[in-house]
C-alpha positions in Angstrom: 16.2 -13.5 -42.2 16.7 -9.3 -43.4 13.0 -9.0 -42.7 13.2 -10.0 -39.5 16.1 -7.7 -38.7 14.5 -4.7 -40.0 11.7 -4.4 -37.3 13.9 -3.6 -35.2 16.1 -0.6 -34.5 18.9 -1.0 -32.2 20.8 2.2 -32.4 17.7 3.9 -31.5 16.0 1.4 -29.3 19.1 2.3 -27.2 18.9 5.8 -27.7 15.3 6.1 -26.5 16.5 4.0 -23.4 19.4 6.0 -22.9 17.1 9.4 -22.8 15.0 7.8 -20.3 17.3 5.3 -17.9 16.3 5.0 -14.6 19.2 4.1 -13.1 17.4 3.9 -9.1 14.4 1.7 -10.3 15.8 -1.9 -10.1 12.4 -3.4 -8.2 8.5 -2.8 -7.9 8.1 -2.4 -4.5 4.6 -4.4 -5.1 7.0 -7.5 -6.2 7.3 -8.5 -2.9 3.8 -10.3 -3.4 3.0 -11.4 -6.7 -0.8 -11.3 -6.6 -0.3 -7.6 -5.8 2.3 -7.1 -8.4 -0.3 -9.0 -10.8 -3.2 -6.4 -9.7 -0.8 -2.9 -10.2 0.3 -4.5 -13.6 -3.3 -4.9 -14.5 -3.6 -1.0 -13.5 -0.1 -0.2 -15.5 -1.3 -0.9 -18.9 -1.9 2.3 -20.6 -2.5 4.4 -18.1 0.6 6.5 -16.3 2.5 5.2 -13.3 1.1 7.9 -10.5 -2.4 6.7 -11.3 -1.7 3.0 -11.0 -0.1 3.5 -7.6 -2.7 5.8 -6.3 -5.2 3.4 -7.0 -3.7 0.2 -5.8 -3.6 2.7 -2.4 -7.5 2.6 -2.5 -7.5 -0.6 -3.4 -5.6 -2.2 0.0 -7.2 0.5 1.9 -11.1 -0.3 0.7 -11.0 -4.1 1.5 -9.4 -6.6 4.0 -7.4 -8.8 1.5 -7.1 -9.6 -2.0 -9.6 -12.1 -2.1 -12.1 -9.6 -0.8 -10.8 -7.5 -4.1 -11.5 -10.6 -5.7 -15.6 -11.5 -4.4 -16.3 -7.7 -5.4 -18.6 -6.9 -8.2 -16.8 -5.3 -11.5 -18.8 -1.9 -10.8 -17.3 -2.5 -6.7 -14.2 -2.6 -8.6 -14.6 0.3 -10.7 -15.4 2.9 -8.3 -12.4 1.9 -6.0 -10.1 2.5 -8.7 -11.9 5.6 -10.1 -14.6 5.7 -12.3 -12.6 7.3 -14.4 -9.5 5.3 -14.5 -8.5 4.2 -18.1 -10.5 1.6 -19.2 -11.8 0.9 -15.7 -14.7 -1.6 -16.5 -12.7 -3.4 -19.5 -9.0 -4.1 -16.9 -11.8 -4.5 -13.7 -13.3 -7.4 -15.8 -10.4 -9.3 -17.0 -8.7 -8.4 -13.9 -12.0 -10.2 -11.7 -11.6 -13.1 -14.3 -8.0 -13.9 -13.8 -8.2 -13.7 -9.7 -11.4 -16.1 -10.1 -9.0 -18.7 -12.2 -6.8 -18.5 -9.7 -8.8 -19.2 -7.1 -10.9 -22.1 -9.2 -7.3 -23.9 -9.0 -6.3 -23.1 -5.7 -8.9 -22.4 -3.9 -7.0 -19.4 -2.4 -5.8 -16.3 -4.2 -1.9 -16.7 -4.1 0.4 -17.2 -6.7 3.6 -18.8 -3.8 2.7 -22.6 -5.9 4.7 -21.0 -8.3 8.0 -20.1 -6.3 10.7 -22.7 -7.4 9.3 -23.7 -10.6 11.4 -23.2 -14.2 10.6 -20.1 -15.6 8.9 -21.3 -19.0 6.3 -23.3 -16.6 5.8 -19.8 -14.7 5.1 -18.1 -17.8 3.6 -20.7 -19.5 0.7 -20.7 -16.3 0.2 -16.9 -15.9 -0.3 -16.9 -19.9 -3.4 -19.4 -20.0 -5.4 -17.5 -16.8 -8.6 -17.0 -18.2 -8.6 -12.8 -19.4 -4.8 -12.4 -19.0 -3.1 -9.9 -21.0 0.3 -10.4 -22.1 1.5 -7.1 -20.7 0.7 -8.1 -17.8 2.0 -11.6 -17.9 5.5 -10.1 -18.7 5.2 -7.7 -16.0 5.2 -10.6 -13.1 7.1 -12.6 -14.4 9.8 -9.9 -15.0 9.8 -8.4 -12.1 8.7 -11.0 -10.0 10.4 -14.3 -11.6 13.5 -12.7 -13.5 12.0 -14.6 -16.6 13.4 -12.8 -19.8 9.7 -10.8 -20.7 9.4 -7.3 -22.1 5.8 -5.2 -21.2 4.3 -3.9 -23.9 1.2 -1.7 -24.1 -0.4 0.1 -26.7 1.0 3.0 -25.4 4.7 1.7 -25.3 4.1 -0.1 -29.3 3.5 3.8 -30.3 6.2 5.1 -28.9 8.5 2.7 -30.3 7.6 3.0 -33.3 7.2 7.0 -33.7 10.3 6.7 -32.0 11.8 4.3 -35.3 13.1 1.8 -32.6 10.4 -0.3 -34.4 9.6 -1.4 -37.8 5.8 0.2 -38.5 5.2 -3.2 -39.8 5.7 -4.8 -36.5 2.2 -5.4 -34.4 1.6 -4.9 -30.3 0.6 -8.4 -30.5 4.4 -9.6 -31.6 5.7 -6.3 -30.0 7.0 -8.0 -27.0 9.1 -11.3 -29.1 10.2 -9.3 -31.3 12.1 -7.1 -28.5 13.1 -9.9 -26.5 15.0 -11.8 -29.2 17.1 -8.6 -29.8 17.2 -7.3 -26.2 19.7 -9.3 -24.1 18.2 -10.7 -20.9 20.4 -9.4 -18.6 18.9 -5.5 -20.1 15.5 -6.4 -19.4 14.6 -4.6 -16.4 16.7 -1.2 -17.2 14.8 -1.8 -20.8 11.4 -1.8 -18.9 12.0 1.0 -16.9 12.7 3.5 -19.1 10.3 2.4 -21.6 7.6 3.0 -18.4 9.3 6.5 -17.8 9.0 7.1 -21.3 5.7 6.3 -21.5 4.6 8.1 -18.6 5.9 11.7 -20.1 3.8 11.0 -23.0 0.5 10.3 -20.7 1.6 13.3 -18.9 2.1 15.1 -22.4 -1.7 14.3 -23.0 -3.7 13.8 -26.4 -1.6 15.3 -29.1 -3.9 17.8 -30.9 -5.8 16.2 -33.8 -4.7 17.7 -37.2 -7.2 20.6 -38.7 -9.8 19.0 -41.0 -9.3 21.6 -43.5 -9.8 19.7 -46.2 -13.0 18.1 -45.0 -14.4 21.4 -43.9 -13.8 22.8 -47.9 -15.8 19.2 -49.0 -18.6 19.5 -46.6 -19.8 23.0 -48.3 -22.6 22.9 -50.4 -21.2 23.4 -54.3 -22.0 26.2 -56.4 -24.3 25.7 -59.5 -22.9 25.5 -62.6 -23.1 28.4 -65.1 -25.0 28.3 -67.6 -23.9 29.4 -71.6 -27.1 31.2 -72.3 -27.8 34.2 -70.1 -30.8 34.1 -67.6 -34.2 35.3 -68.8 -35.0 38.4 -67.8 -38.4 38.5 -65.7 -41.1 40.4 -67.8 -42.3 43.7 -66.6 -45.7 44.5 -65.5 -47.5 46.6 -67.7 -47.6 50.2 -67.5 -50.4 52.1 -66.2 -51.7 53.2 -69.5 -52.0 50.1 -70.8 -53.9 48.6 -68.0 -56.2 51.4 -68.5 -56.7 50.8 -72.0 -57.3 46.8 -71.4 -59.9 48.2 -69.1 -61.6 50.1 -71.4 -62.0 47.4 -73.7 -63.1 44.9 -71.1 -65.5 47.5 -70.3 -67.2 47.9 -73.8 -67.4 44.6 -74.7 
């Protein structure tokens, strides 16, 4: 029991949320259409919000509807969101698989069939879609269906650990569950928007400078040869001119 409690540090988590709270954010405009929210959530994980919003606009401009986006090739999807988008090909492949799985079951790209179902059923359906990522499922559950779920991507996970809100022993796959058990259901939305704002600041700051590899550089230098206990022998000097003359004379007289 004690081990579970030490996984989460409420005081440090509350301080993090308070520093980054976003009282004006109470909803996501894409949540009006759950498929739009699903796609935008795929664009959000481990990427800054402004990039996700811009990529979403590009998708809307380049396609008639989300079914046309579904039948696009992965390469075409990558071109739409931008080839320099973080992990563009990886996220487009996963997103395409999810959209195809929805279509396979319902013959259309729609999540309207989830309306009115129990929250547990909605979460299980989203979690089990082919290609689904936990962050995306949790975000759709929270922002569209009011399910108590906390989206955690790698950026957010690292942030929580560095801030001391989560123990380093909590893995990324377990982080959302730990937060959901320790955050009250009524505080899920404000906590998520605060964490997203903190993650955006982290993205804006850019990657941290790599530590200087002074030791590695020293180790890479060639080692000096060990000093011998005996003095090195000096090379013999060439014979003087007189000596060379005597040797030549003796040789000629033979």
